[in-house]
N, C-alpha and C positions, 0 to 999 in steps of 0.2 A: 353476720350470720342471720338468716331469716328465722323469725319465730313462727312456730306452728303448733297447733294443738292436734294431738292424735297421730296416727301413723301416716306415712307418705302415701300419696295416691298410686304411685308406681314404684316398684323396686328398682333402685339405681344399681347399675353394674359397677362393681368395685374393681380396682386394678389388683390382679393377683399375680404372685410370683411363685416359681417353683421353690420348694423347700431345699435349702442348701445341704441339709443333713442327709436326706434320702434321695436328693436329685430328682424329685417329682415322682418317685416310684411308690411311695407310701409305706415301704418296708425297708428295714436296714438288715444287713447281714449279721447274724449272730454266729456263735461258734459252730453250732450244728444245724440251725435252721434260721429262717428269716423271722424277724420280729417287727411288730407294728411300730412305726416311727412316732415317738411321743412329742417331738417338736411341732409336728403339723397335725396331730390327732389322726394319723394314718390316712390323710387325704392327699398329700403331696403338694398342697397349696398353702400359701401364707399371704397376708395382706402385703402389698408392695410398699406401702408407706411405712408401716411400723414393723413388719417382719414377724407379726404375731399370728398364731393360729386363729382361725375363724371359729365362732361357735357353730355347732352342727346345724342349727336351724338356718343360719345365714349362709353357711357353706352349701347346703342343699339348694337354696334359692339361687345362689351365684352360679353353681354348676349347671343348673337347669337353664338359666339365662344363656350361658355360653353354649350349651348343647343346642338350644333352639336356634341361636344365631348360626352355628355351624351347619345345622340341617337346612336352614334357609339358604345359606351360601352354596351348599351342595346341590340343592334343588335348582338354583339359578344356573349353575354350571352344567347340570345334566340336561337342561332343556335346549341346549345348543343343537341346532339342526344345520348340517352342512348345506352349502348353496353352491351353485355353479358347477364347475368341473368335478369337484369332490363329490357332490351328490350323484352326479351321473356315473362316476367311477365306481362307487359303492353299490349303486342300484342294479338289480338284475335286469339286463336288457334282452336276455334269452337269445342271443346271437351266437353263442358258443355251441360246442358239441353237446348234443342231448338237451338243448335248451338252457345251458348254463350261462353264466356271465362272461362276456368277451370284452376285455379291456383294450386289446390291441398292443399289449406289451410284448 
């Protein structure tokens, strides 16, 4: 293990697993209402290696890292632009009745 002084320069992404008690829902079913899961500190996530609940400061950081990665992935997928026949099929060519799209189907 490397020795270092002070905090790390970058926050490392930890492996998280869904809580087996609440199945990642953060609440468990009580008799009359839902209760906060005490196994995972009502977050739905545990560390994958040890199965322990994360401290709230670390949990917020880890969830933020995961959210940013998911938003980046969604942004990559949403910038897909159709090409070729698909682009022509969806684009309005104004050849139909009243200047609408005519696809020839």
